[in-house]
C-alpha positions, 0 to 999 in steps of 0.5 A: 500500500505504497502511496504514489507521489507526483513528480512535483511532490517528490521534487518538493521533498528533494528540495526540502532535504537539500536545504536541510542538508545545506543547513547541517553542513553550514552548522558543522562548518560554524561549529568547527570554526567556533571550536578552533577559535575557542581552542586558540583563545584557550591556548593564549590564556594558558600561554599568558598564565605560564608567562605570568608565573615566570615573570617574577623569576625573570624580574629577579634575574634582571635585578641581579644583573643590574646590581652585579659589581663592575669587577664581576661583569665579565665573570663566566657565572654572570655571563651564564645568567645573562644567557639565561635571561636572553633565552627567556626573551627569545622564548617569549618572542617565539610565543608572541609575548612582547615587552611593553615600550616605556621610557620616552613613550607617552603614558598610556594607562592601557599599558602603563601603571604610573606610581608617581608623576613628577611635577612640571618644571617652572616655565614648562608651559600651561597644563593644556600644553603638557603631556605625560611621558614615561621617565623611568621603568620600575618593572617591565610590562608584557603583552601577548597580542592585544592582551596585557599580561602585566602592565609596566610600572613606571614613573611619569613626568610632564613634558611640553607637547612637541609641535610637528 
């Protein structure tokens, strides 16, 4: 007792099934794209997390290098520590981690955290003629793509706006 369908009805069913298949394929492509995007975001999150954990050790190595007595600057031990610091820098670069530019840059709260602002010197101009410029980096900042891993801790001074 099979019901005979007309060619028009069969064509309509074919069209409906074709549309359903196309929707399923589009959903599958979108799902794959979303999974890839989420995987990439998660990878970036874990990269940033690992870098955050390493930063205190790197900071301490750099501080130790800054306080090396002059008579030990060429000692093999000191050169070895310098090599370790360079290795960290190269690894960060390969991961896409960048050090935030600071000294001489215009202060930007997206990248810098100011802990002090030097008063403008007398005669340096009106407040509207001054711009905040980073004068000293106290702790380096890092970013991974557009994500800030750690803001740079800086001192800021007021400078006259440079005319171009």
